N, C-alpha and C positions, 0 to 999 in steps of 0.2 A: 740447714737448707736455706735459711734466709740470707746467709752470707754468700752462698753460691749464686742465688738469684740476683743479689746486688751486683756481683762481679759481672754477671751476664748482662744486666741492664746497662752497666757502664760501657761494656764492649759494644752493645748494640746501639748505644746512643753516641758513640764516637762519630765525628764527622770529619770532613776534610779540613774544617777549621782548626782541628786539633793539631795540625801541622804548622800552625802559625807561630812557631817558636824558634828560637835560635839554637836550642839544645845546649847552651852554655849557662853555667850558674851565674847568677847576679853576684857581683862582689859583695863581701860582707858589709861594707859601708853602705850599700844600697839595699841589700836584701831585706833587712829588718824593717826599714822605713817603708819600702814599697809594699811588702807583705802586710804590714800593719794598716796601711791605707786601704788596700783591697779588702782586708778583714773588716775595717770600719765601714766601708761601702756596703758590704753584705749585711751587717747589723744582726738582727735577730733571725733573719731568714736563713734557712738551712743552705749549706754549700751546694747540695745536690739540686735544690730548687733554683738557686741563683744561676748555677752553671747551665741548667736546662734553658733558662730564659736567655742566656747568652749564646747558646747553641754549641757548647762544647762540654766535655766530661768533667765531673766533679773531681776526678783524680788529677786532671790537668790544673784545675783551679787550686787544689791543695798544693800542687807543686809551685804555683805562682806565689801562694801565701808563704810557703816555706823558703822560697828563694832558690829552689832546685832548678827552675827554668825561668827564662825571661820572656814575658809576653811580647808578641809582635805588635805593630801599630794597630792592626785590625782588632786584636783582642783588647788592647788598652782602650781603644775607642768604644768597643762594645760594652766593656765593664763600666766605663764612665757614663755612657748613655743610659744603661740599665739602672745604674746607681744614682743618676741625677746629679753627678758632679762633673767638674771640668776636667778635660784631659790633662791640662797643665798641672792642676793640683794632684791628680792621681799619679802622674809620672815623676813630678819633682817636688811636690809639697807646697808650691807657690800658690798664693791667693790670686783670684777668688776661688773658693772651694765649690760653691753650688752653681750649677749651670742654670741659666735662665731658660724657662720653658719657651721654646719657639719652634716653629716649623719652617725649615728651610732646606733646600737640596744641598748635597755635598758638592762643592765646587772647588776650583783650583785655589782660590784665595783661602778658603777654609782648610784645605789640605796643607797649604804652606804653613799656616799658623800651627796646625797640629804637629807637623813634622819638626817645626822649630821647638815645640814643647817637648818632643820625644828625644831631641838630639843629645842631651847630657846622658840619658840612660843608654841610648844606642851606642855612644862612644865607650861607655863603661863595659858593655858586653861585646864590643867589637862588631856591631851590626851596622851595615851601611843603610842609610835611609834617604840619602840625597843623590840624585843623578843630575848631570852626567858625572862619570868618574873614569879615571884611567888606570889600566892594569897591564902588566907586562908578563908575557908567557914565552917559554922556550920551545922552539920548533924542532923538528927531527934532525936538523943540521946543526943544532947547538946555537942558533941565532936567536937573540931576544927580539920579540915582536910586541909592540905597544898597541893597545886597543883603547878606543873611547867607547864607553858603554852608555847608552841612552835609553830612555823609555819611549816606546813607539805608541802611536795612536791605537787604542783598543777600547771598544765599547763594553766588552765583557771580559774581565780578568786583566792580567798585566802582560804586556809584550815588551821585551827588552832586546836591544840590538847592540852588537859589538862591531865596530868598523876599525880596521887597521889604520894607525896613524903613520903617515909618511912611509908607505910601503916601497920596497926596492923595485917592485914591478907593479904597474898599474893594472887593475884598480885596488889590489890588495885583498886580504881575507876579510870576509864579512860573515857573521853568524847571528842567529836570532833564536829566541825561545819564548814560549808562552806558558803561563800558569795562572792559578787563581790568586796567588799572593806574590809580592815582590821578592821575598826571600827565596821562595821555591823557584821562581823564574830565573833569578840570578844563579842559583845552584845548577839548574839545567844548562844555562848559557855557558857557565865556566867549564862544565864537563864537556860540552860540545866543542868549545874552543880547544881544550887539551886534546880531545880525540882528533879534531880536524888537523891540528898542527903536528900530530904524531906520525902522520903518513903522507907520502908523496905519491902522486899518480903518474907524473911525467918527468922526463929528463931530457936535456939537450945534448945529443950526441954530436961530437965535433965534425963528423963526416956525414952521418945519416940524418941529422937534424933532430926534430922532436920525436921522442919515442915513449911508448907506454911501458911503465915498470911492471904492470900486471895486466890481467884480463879485464879489469874493472876501472871505471872512471866515475868520479863524483864531483859535481860542480854546480854552478848557478847559470841559468840561462839569461843571457843579455842580448841586447839588440844587435850587437856586432859579432857575437860569438858565444863561447862558453868560458866562464871564469873558473879555472881549475888551478889548484895550488896557489891561489891568490893572484894569478896573472890571467890576462885576457888571451884566449886562444881563438883566433879568427876562424870563421866557418870553413874557409879553404884549408886551414891547417887541420881542422877536425876531419875534413874529407880525406886528407892525406893519411892521417892516423888510422882511419877506418879502412882505407884501401889496402893497407898492409895486412888486413885480416879478411880479405875477400874469400867468400865461400863459407865463412863461419857464421854462427847464429848470434844475433845481438838482441838484448833485452833492455828496454828503456822504462824507467820508473820516474814519473814526475809528481812531486808533492810540494806542499808549502814548506818554506824554509824553517818555520818555527816548530814544525812537527818533530 
């Protein structure tokens, strides 16, 4: 019975912070050292107690120690702060080990230092920690489209945006996504880019002009018109598109682009 209760407790104590992992094993050259340093930080305290102080499950903590999963920046930072050690030492083994006790807010300068400390491990597990970055995706016509991904201003959570670089038609595709962690936000953004490029809504007919390929349109509202399929459609063109469906019912849904 006690084992069953323990499993239940772990499940109940799982938080969204448990998703702050890459899901990839740490390479053997790194796993033993990282796991040993995390174990050293825990000391005589039980893994369950330390994990609760960190805000994630002891099962996840065990996976970090064994090298089955790689902690994200947020979890590395939390483990370091709860253990009183520097993030640099925990991630790489470099001195100094002990963190000076100080009270200061997290700011951009501190984040930059911590990201630099995490870079060797991030590269080892294939995780991106620095933005902006460029990625190329294939659209529904077999054309490569390059995007620049940047982090947008957000007071709560992480907002990432992808803007097409040198689009064939102005202004090009643009996507955004929001989440509580950078890794999750990037995952949502990449899925959104692939879905967006996999479908076209409009086609230019040589005689009849701009035509809808289906009964639905998805795009972004701009001051000059609607951005559909990565191109600007002027409001008078939108009027012509809709006039071809006179007498039919239209449904409009407006929402934030990061949703």
